[in-house]
C-alpha positions as CSV (number, residue, x, y, z in Angstrom):
1,M,84.9,116.4,73.3
2,E,87.8,115.4,75.4
3,Y,87.7,112.0,77.1
4,L,88.7,112.0,80.8
5,A,89.3,108.7,82.5
6,K,87.7,108.3,85.9
7,I,90.0,108.3,88.9
8,N,90.4,104.6,90.0
9,I,90.2,104.2,93.8
10,F,90.8,101.0,95.7
11,L,89.2,100.8,99.2
12,V,90.6,98.0,101.4
13,D,89.0,97.3,104.8
14,D,87.9,94.1,106.7
15,D,85.1,96.1,108.4
16,A,82.2,95.4,106.0
17,L,80.0,98.1,107.4
18,F,82.7,100.8,107.3
19,L,83.8,99.7,103.8
20,R,80.3,99.9,102.4
21,T,79.6,103.2,104.0
22,L,82.8,104.7,102.6
23,E,82.1,103.3,99.2
24,L,78.6,104.8,99.2
25,E,80.1,108.2,100.2
26,F,82.5,108.1,97.3
27,V,79.9,106.8,94.8
28,E,77.3,109.5,95.8
29,R,79.7,112.4,96.2
30,T,82.5,112.0,93.6
31,E,83.0,110.9,90.1
32,F,85.7,108.3,91.1
33,S,85.6,104.6,90.0
34,I,85.6,102.6,93.3
35,K,86.6,99.0,93.8
36,T,86.4,97.5,97.3
37,F,88.4,94.6,98.8
38,A,88.0,93.0,102.2
39,T,91.6,91.6,102.4
40,G,95.0,92.8,101.5
41,E,95.5,89.7,99.4
42,L,92.6,90.6,97.1
43,C,93.9,94.2,96.7
44,I,97.4,92.8,95.7
45,Q,95.7,90.4,93.2
46,N,94.1,93.3,91.5
47,L,96.9,95.8,91.3
48,E,97.2,95.2,87.5
49,L,94.1,97.3,87.3
50,R,96.4,100.2,88.1
51,P,94.6,102.1,90.9
52,D,95.3,105.9,91.1
53,V,95.0,105.8,94.9
54,I,94.6,103.1,97.5
55,I,92.9,103.7,100.9
56,L,94.0,100.9,103.1
57,D,93.0,99.8,106.6
58,Y,95.9,99.5,109.0
59,Q,94.7,96.4,110.8
60,L,93.0,94.1,108.3
61,D,92.7,91.3,110.8
62,G,89.0,90.6,110.9
63,I,88.3,88.3,108.0
64,E,90.6,85.4,108.1
65,E,93.3,84.2,110.5
66,G,96.8,84.6,109.1
67,A,95.8,87.3,106.5
68,M,98.1,90.1,105.7
69,N,97.7,93.2,107.8
70,G,97.7,96.6,106.5
71,M,101.4,97.3,106.8
72,Q,102.3,94.0,105.0
73,T,99.9,95.0,102.2
74,L,101.4,98.4,102.0
75,D,104.8,97.0,101.6
76,K,103.6,94.7,98.8
77,I,101.9,97.5,97.0
78,K,105.1,99.6,97.1
79,L,107.0,96.6,95.8
80,F,104.6,96.4,92.9
81,D,104.6,100.2,92.2
82,E,106.1,102.7,94.5
83,S,104.3,105.6,92.8
84,I,100.8,104.5,93.9
85,P,99.7,106.8,96.7
86,V,98.5,104.7,99.7
87,I,96.3,106.4,102.4
88,M,96.3,104.4,105.6
89,L,93.1,104.3,107.7
90,S,92.9,103.3,111.4
91,S,90.6,103.5,114.3
92,Q,93.8,104.1,116.4
93,D,94.6,107.7,117.1
94,K,98.2,107.0,118.0
95,I,101.1,109.0,116.7
96,E,103.2,105.9,116.7
97,V,100.9,104.2,114.2
98,A,101.0,107.3,111.9
99,V,104.7,107.4,112.0
100,D,105.0,103.7,111.3
101,C,102.8,104.2,108.3
102,M,104.9,107.1,107.0
103,H,108.1,104.9,107.5
104,H,106.5,102.3,105.2
105,K,106.0,105.0,102.5
106,A,102.3,105.7,103.0
107,F,101.1,109.0,101.5
108,D,99.1,109.9,104.6
109,Y,97.2,108.6,107.6
110,V,93.6,109.2,108.6
111,V,91.8,108.2,111.7
112,K,88.4,106.6,111.1
113,S,85.7,109.1,112.2
114,E,82.7,111.0,110.9
115,T,85.0,113.4,109.1
116,A,87.1,110.6,107.5
117,F,85.4,110.9,104.0
118,M,86.1,114.7,103.8
119,R,89.7,114.3,104.9
120,L,90.2,111.4,102.4
121,N,88.7,113.4,99.5
122,K,91.1,116.3,100.2
123,I,94.1,114.0,100.5
124,I,93.2,112.2,97.3
125,S,93.1,115.6,95.5
126,N,96.6,116.4,97.1
127,A,97.9,113.0,96.1
128,L,96.8,113.3,92.5
129,H,98.1,116.9,92.3
130,Y,101.5,115.7,93.6
131,K,101.6,112.9,91.1
132,K,100.9,115.3,88.2
133,I,103.8,117.7,89.4
134,E,106.1,114.7,89.8
135,K,105.2,113.6,86.3
136,E,105.8,117.0,84.9
137,L,109.1,117.4,86.7
138,S,110.2,114.0,85.4
139,W,109.4,115.0,81.9
140,Y,111.3,118.3,82.3
141,M,114.4,116.6,83.8
142,D,114.4,114.0,80.9
143,K,114.5,117.0,78.4
144,M,117.7,118.3,80.0
């Protein structure tokens, strides 16, 4: 029997209700291993756990004054390991916010809504597929 490791997902959001709801959706509907964090600082402190994907709130300003916002957290994640796909979440449905996220190397951007879980699940699948292709291409290029 082949052992398959669970996909490790970090959920980072200062909105406790949204964070818990999203966590329950993933736990009940997927086989992912889910870890939740209420601040960017806590997420950064746990990056050694090597998440496969991080879902990160854009704002992150509701827990403590002076805490890192989502973009600052995204930048620190990318400094730690640029290959970790980070999907940004926001209640703001503004193209400027989405473009800003992409400029900071986010994998994708999702607006918080009733369909957010379905969109996130599809984007995670795409991100993992992309990482697999990237790894295979890197292996092939090393052989040349």
